[in-house]
Structures are given as C-alpha cells and as structure tokens.
C-alpha positions, 0 to 999 in steps of 0.5 A, spaced: 171 380 459 165 377 457 160 376 464 161 368 465 153 368 466 153 370 459 158 365 457 154 359 460 147 362 457 151 362 450 153 355 451 147 352 452 143 356 447 148 353 442 147 346 445 139 347 444 139 349 438 144 344 434 140 338 439 134 341 436 137 341 428 141 335 428 136 330 426 136 334 419 142 330 416 138 325 412 142 318 410 140 315 404 144 309 403 149 308 396 147 302 396 141 296 398 140 288 397 136 283 399 135 276 400 130 276 395 126 280 391 119 279 387 123 282 380 128 286 378 124 292 378 122 292 385 128 290 388 130 293 394 134 299 391 127 301 390 126 303 397 132 308 397 132 312 390 126 317 391 121 313 387 114 314 389 115 319 394 111 325 392 117 330 391 122 325 389 126 325 395 129 332 393 124 337 395 129 339 401 124 336 406 124 329 405 120 327 411 114 331 410 113 327 403 109 322 402 110 315 398 104 313 393 100 307 392 099 308 385 100 300 384 105 300 379 112 296 380 117 300 380 116 304 387 117 299 392 120 293 395 117 286 394 121 280 397 118 273 398 116 271 405 118 263 404 125 265 405 128 268 411 129 276 409 135 280 410 136 287 408 143 290 407 144 298 407 151 301 404 151 308 408 157 310 404 161 312 409 162 311 416 157 316 420 153 316 426 146 313 427 140 314 431 134 314 427 130 310 421 124 313 417 119 308 413 114 309 408 111 303 408 108 299 403 100 300 401 098 298 395 091 297 395 087 291 392 084 289 385 078 294 386 082 300 388 080 299 396 086 299 402 086 293 407 088 287 402 095 287 399 097 292 404 097 286 409 104 286 406 106 292 410 112 291 415 109 290 422 116 289 426 123 287 424 130 287 427 135 293 425 143 291 427 149 295 425 157 294 423 162 298 423 167 295 418 163 295 412 158 289 414 163 284 416 160 284 423 153 286 426 152 288 432 146 285 437 139 287 433 135 292 436 127 291 435 123 295 432 116 295 433 109 298 432 109 300 425 102 302 422 100 298 416 093 293 415 087 298 417 091 303 420 094 307 413 091 310 407 095 312 402 099 317 400 103 314 405 106 318 410 113 317 414 114 313 420 120 315 424 123 310 430 129 312 434 134 308 438 140 308 442 146 312 438 150 308 434 157 311 432 161 310 426 156 306 422 158 304 415 152 299 414 145 297 416 142 290 416 134 289 418 132 282 419 126 278 423 120 281 418 114 280 420 108 283 416 100 284 417 098 277 415 099 276 408 102 269 407 107 270 401 110 277 400 113 283 404 112 290 402 116 296 402 116 303 400 121 308 402 127 308 408 132 313 410 136 313 417 139 320 420 145 322 424 146 325 430 152 330 432 159 327 435 161 330 442 167 332 439 164 337 433 159 340 438 164 342 443 168 345 438 162 349 435 160 351 442 168 354 444 168 357 437 162 361 438 164 363 445 171 365 443 168 370 438 163 372 443 169 374 447 173 377 441 167 382 439 167 384 447 174 386 447 
C-alpha cells in the first residue's frame, strides 16, 4: 500500500502544478459588437482577430506578443465618445473566467510621436458577465489602472487584470469606459479573456493520479 504521506504530497504537487498552468487557456471571443465604431474597418471585431499582434495571435504564446502602432486602420477598434459605449463579447460556449488581457491603443500623432492620439486609450471600465447568452448580466466589476497616455510606447505589451472567478460565462460586457483625455474617441487594440479550472475537474485529475500511483505501487 502506498504511504499516505506520499499521496498527500502527490495531491499537493498536482494542485500546485495545475494552478500554475490554469491561465494558459486563453479565450478568444467568437463575436464582438460595440454601440458604435468609427468605420467598418475599425469595428470591435478588430480586437479579437489578432490584427496588429506581432504573432497574429497564433504564436502559441499570445501573452508574449505585442501590438503594433502603425497608424493603420484595420488593427484596432475606434468608437465615438459622444454615446455610452457598450462592448459585447460572445465567448461561444459557457466557460469559467477570471482575467482579461488587454493590448491598449497607442497610434501616435501625425508627426509620428507618441502621446497625442493615444489619449484615446482606455483608462478604466466596468466588466459584467452573462450565463444566459447575454439576456442578463451580473453586477459589474470595475477595472482601473490601465496604462496609456504618457505610460506606454509602441509596440504595446499586454496588460492583465484578474477578478473573482466567474463560472458558466457565455458573454462578457464592457461599459462605462474612460479614456486618457481625448474628447472624441475611445480606442482599443486587442482583448482576450482567461479561464479557470472547475473544482470537479481538478479533483478528478488528482484522484486519477493517486489511483495510478497505487496501481504502480502494487
């Protein structure tokens, strides 16, 4: 019979390893819509398709990718500030979510310097979650502290913000946007979300590993 101390050690080790790798399951929304966009080639879909990312979002380590600031018109979302912006992201399937990854907006000015147009970068927002296809949303969680004006220079690295784990999420909504001072527009480069493991799944993995260890011991 395998020693109980070894079982406890194995279980603790598996819990630690699983916790360290849990955030590797990046969620790319299947659809994205905003209250308004400046044009069809700068709509919210541009924030989920990998345009502007150094690896196109397919490098295998998207969080290590940076977002270009090329002045192009097809690699970011730009929405008017004159209306309340509601950004809706459809995740495709129900999943657990605990983090949002954002590549902020920083296009630079007409003379190629940073610090003018990037006042459009998002500074804070509220995020809410739906478990029924967007019919109802949870109480919003405020996300603050984004880097933008006078804080970042292209190429833009990802910023990650975590929150209390949300289970069974089908849709995510972002509202109450604040930018870094531009009076006309909000800008956003790219966005992704991150999953958390379900406790039942983690338990099954631990139990399975313990069972395998017992069989090998016998």
